[in-house]
N, C-alpha and C positions, 0 to 999 in steps of 0.2 A: 282732696277730691272735690268734685262739683256735685252738690246734692240739691234736691228740691224736697220741700215738705208741703204736702197738700193737706190743708186744714190747719188753721192757726188758732185753735181754741186752746184749752188748758194743756193737752198733750202736745200738740203741734208747735205752739209758740215756745214752750220749754225745750222741746227737741231741737228746733231750729237754732235757737240762741246757744244751746249747749254745744251743738255740733260746730257752730262758728267759733266758739271759745276754744275748741280743740284744733282749730286751724283749717277747717274745711270752708269752702265757698258755698254759701247756702242761700237759696231763694225760697221764701215762704209764700204760699198762695192760699187765698181764701176769697170766697164770694162776698163776704161782709165788708163793705167799703169802710165803714166807721172803724171796725176793728183793725183793718190794715193801715188806715191813716194813723191810728194811735201807735201801733207797733213801729211804723216807719218813723214816727216822731220820737221814739224812745220811751213811749208811755206804755206801761203794762195794763192790759184790760182787766186784770184780776190780780189779787194779792197772792204772791208766792215769794217767800224769803229768798233773796239772792238773784232773782230773775232780772230785776231792774239793772243790776250791775253788769251782768253778762250781755244783756240786750244792748245797753249803751256801748259796751266795749265792741260788740260785733258790728254795730252800725258805724262806729267811728273808724274801725279798721277797714271798712268797705267789704268785709267778707260776708256780711249779712244784709239782705234786702228783702222787702216785702212788696207784694203786688196782687192785684185782682186778675191779672192777665195770665191765663194758663200757658200761653205761648212762650212765656219767659223761662219755662222749664226745659226748653228744647236742647240746651247744651249740657244738661245734667247727666251724669253717668248712673246715679242712683236716685230713685224717687221714693220717698216715704209717704204712705197714706196714713194720716193721723186724724181723721175726722171722727166725730162722735157717733156712738151707736146707742142712743137712748132707748128706754122701754117704749114699745108700741102703745099708742093710745087705746087701741082696741084689744089689747091682750098683754100677756106677760113676756112675749118674745121680744127680741132685739129689732129695732127699726133700722134696716139696712139701706134706707133711701140715700143717705148721705155718702155711704161707702160706694154704692153703685153709681151715684152721680159723679163722684170724684173719679172713679175708675173709667167710666165712659168718656169723661172729658179729657182725662190724662192720656188715654190711649191714642188720641189724635196727635199728640206732640212728642211721644217718646221715640227715641231713635232706635233702630234695630241694634240688638245686642246689649241694650241697657237693662238695668235691674230695677224692678218695682218691688218695694218692701212694705208689706202691710204691718202696721203697728196697732191698729184699732182692735178692740176686743169684739170678736165676731163668733157666731155660732159655727160649730164644726161643720165643714163642708163648703164654707164660703171661699176659702183659698183655692181649692181645686176648680171651682167655677170661674173665679177671676183669672186664674192662670190660663184658661182657654181663651178668655177675652184678650189678654195681652199678647198671647202667642200669635194672634192675627196681625199684630203690629210688629212682630219680630222681637218683642221684649220677653223677659223671663220674670217670674214672680217668686218671691220668698216671703215667709211670715216670721216676724220678729216681735213677739209680744212685749208690751211694756209692763213694768212692775213699779210704777211711781207711787210714792206716798205723798199726798198733799202736805205741804209744809217742809218736805224734804226732796221735792221733785228735781231740783237742780243737781243736788248731790247724787240722787239715784240715777240720773241720766249720765253724768260724767263718771261716777264711780259705782256702777251697778253691782249688785251682789251676785248676779249671774246673767249670762247672755244665752238666749235660745234662738236658734235659726231653724226654721222649717223650710225645707227645700224640696224641689223635685229630684227624684233619684238620678235622672240623666244629667242634671247640671249641678249636682251636689258639690263637687270639688271647686268648680268655677265660682259658684255663688258664695260658697264659704270663704274663699279667698278674698272676694270683694268686700264682704261684710267684715272680715278680719281687718281689712285696711281701714274701713270706716271706724271701727272700734279698737284701733291699734293701741291707743293710750290705756284703755281699760284692760286689754289683754296683757299688755306689758306689765301692768300692776298686779297681775295674777288672778283676774276675774275668771271664774269657771265658765266654760263654754260648752253648750250641748247642741249638737246638730241632729235634727229629727226630721220626720216627714211632716207634711202640712197638718194633718189631723192632730198629731201630738202637740205641735206648737200652738194650735188653736185651743186645745184643751188645757194647756198649762195654766193660762191666766184664770179661766173660770174655775178650774179645779182648786187653784191656790186660794182664790177669793171665797170659794165655797167652804174650804177647810177653816179659814180664818173666821168667817161668819158663824160657822158651826161652833167654834171654840167660844166665841163671845156669847152666843145664845145658850150654850151649855152652862156657863157660869151664871148667866142670868136666870136660868131654870133653877140652879142651886140657890140663887138668892131668893127665889119665891119660896123654896122650902125653908131656908134659913129664917125668913120673916115669921113663919108659922111656929117654928120650934125655938126661936130665940138665939140662934147661932149667928156668928159674924162671918159673912161670906168673904170678906177681905182676908181674914185669917185662914179660912178654908182654902182660898186661892193660893196663899203663901205656902201652906202645907203641901198641897198637891203639886204646886209648881216646882218644888224641890226635886220631884221625880224627873230625871233627865228625859224620860220618854214623853213627858207631858209639857214641861217648861212653864214659866210664869207669864210670858208675854201673851197678850190677848185674853187674859183671864181677869179682866177688870169689870166687875159687875156695875151696872148703872142703867141708863135709859136706852142703851143699845147703840147700834151702828146706823150710819146714814151715808150721805154723800152720793157722788155720781157713779160709783163702781159697785160696791158690795151688794146693795139692794137689787139693782137692775140686773147685775150679772148672775146672781143666784136664781132670779126669776126666769131670765132668758135661758139659763142652763137647763132648768127643769122643763121649760117649754120645748126646748130642742130635744131633750131626752124623750118627751112624749111623742114628738114627731118621728123619732127613730124607733118607736115601739119599745122603749126601755124606760118608761116613766117611773116604774117601780124602783129602779136602781138609785134614783135620787129623790124619792118621795119624801125622805126626811128633810129636804130643804124647805118644804112647805111649812113644816113645824119650826124650823130655824127662823123662817120669816115671821111666823105667827108669834113666837116667843118674843122676837125683837120688837114688833109693833105693840105687843101687849104691855111692855115695860113703860112705854110712854103714857098710856092710860093709867097705869098703876101710880105713877108719880102725880098725875093730875088728881087722882082719887085721894092720895095722901094729903095733898094741899087742901082740898075741899073739906076733908074730914077734920082738919085742924081748926076750922072755924066753928064757933058755936052758933050755927045757923047758916043761911045761904051765903055763897061766895059773892053774890051780886053786889057790885059797888065797892068791894074790898080792894085796896091798893096792893098789888103784888109786883115785886121787882123780879124780873127774869134776867139773869146774868148769862149771856151767851145766846147767839143766834146761828152762828156757823155750825156745821155738823162736827167740826173738830177745831182745836186751836191752830194758830198759824195758817189760817185759811179764811177766805171770805165766801166760801162755797156754801150755799144754803140748800142745795139739791137734796131732797129727802132728809132734811135736817131734823133730828129728834127735838133739838132745842127750839127751833122755830115752830114746829108742830105743837109742842107743849104750850108755847105762848099763845098760839092761835086757839087751842082748845080752851084754855083758861079765859081768854077774851070772849069766846063763844058762850061761856057760862055767865057772862055779865061782869066779870071781874075787871077792875081798872088795872090793866097790865101795862107796866112801864119797862121796856126792854133796853138792854145795852149790849153792844159787842164792839170790840176794838176795830174790827175791819168789815163786818158783814152788814152793817145797818143800811147802807145805800141799796144793796141788793134786796134786803128784806123789805124796805119801804116800797120798792117797785112791785113786789109780789103781794105784800099785805099792808097797804096804806092805812088800814083801819087800826093798826096797833099804834101805841104811843112809844116814841123812841127818845131816850135821854142821851145827851152828848157825852156824859161821863157816868161812870159806875156810881159815883156819889149822888148824882142827881136821880138816878134810878132808885137808889136805896132810900132817899129822903122820904120819911113818913110811911115807908112800906109796912104793911101788916104781915107780910110773909116774904121771904127771900128764897128764890129758886135758882140754884146754880146748875146750869145744864151744858155749858161748854167750858172745859177746864183750862181756860187761859191762865197764864202765869199771874196776871194781876188779880185774878179772883182767888187763886190758890193762896196768894200772899196777903189776903185781907186780914187785918187785925180784928179779932172778935170784939174787943172792948171799944175800939174806935168805931167800928161798924154799928155796934149796939146803940151808940149815941145818935146815929142817923135815922134809925127806924123807929116806928111807933110801937112795934110788937116784935120782940126778938125771937122769931121763929124762922129757922132755915132748913131747907131741903137740899141735901147734897146729892144731886142726880148723877154725879160721877165718882162719889166716894173718895174725894181728894183732900178733904179737910180732916183735921184732928178732932174727933168727937169730944174727947175729954177737955181739950183746950176751949172749945166753943161752949160747952156746957158749964165749965168753970166761970166763964164770963157772963153767965146768966141766960144763955140761949137754949131754946128747945131745938135740939138737933135731931134730924131724921135723915138717915142714909138709905141706900138701896140694899136690902138684905143684911142689915147690920143690927 
């Protein structure tokens, strides 16, 4: 099929390259000239495992092109809107300026009978409003929320765990057939498909993220109790995770969640519920957010308390800057936030991350960055592990002890073996252990 993808950020670039890898002809459009130039040259503007390979393959095959000219989408049968919806600067709601700008620009070039498909995460009610806009151009609208996990985005696009189509009642069969053709490979592989109305499709993504965020904050709340009574929250999570109704995934206590989805999505959901007069229905999300943010300060407090006196001038190695491993995304990153907070207290913070340091430098040039983990560890009086990259999880405690001046480690993700590190002479502190 001939597809267009409007917005070539994290979601759009992955979607465009993945669709081309499935055999579709795809044109990606973005107003950012530098980003488009990179993508057209086969360079990924961010780190995502597997993206470089399918990007290069799509460009080489001729099935994938990138441009800043919206007129290039005129021949496409299906148009995906994949622009960002960040948190508004003046409140907790979603900033829809990019979605609206993309829609208003796109409607001038869509041909009658074509299908516009929203993938951006938006407040409920957005799709119905945009459907009226595109109807003026003779196009129809569907909503197809994304469920990408950073670090697994390519796989999640090509082999999704479910497909959700939100359609207008009057064009349900026609729009479903078109989307089935787009996602034929996934459907042939047995991917579940749900066809809903607009509002349900819009709610699916924010509801899913709200549930996951709640699960993470729940176990972090249990970690706060475990610290007081001397329990081990990791064993607690193992025990309750065996209950099939609960499950073990997303029950890892630590410094909490971050990134470009969960934090802003739960805030936008709560803000939209307030607008609908149902704020009390999701009032618990404010507590979820507060617990999450509180865990960052708790780790900072633990580090400060470990010193006999002020933290000012003390050399602290911070391992990790991205909000999660296998990503260079520092949006709302607990790891970067903790490094900044320690630096603000006067500590000599030396940070390292395998992929996120360039992004971190641009946002926080005041921090010191080491090119290797070993350089960050050299002479450190405390080590703070806050992004669970494989190379950090695999650190040898005895070899690492020879690099630091004071063997004190804070495991902000509870991924190290406390007994192994303590046996090597380390003072080990986890979160809720």
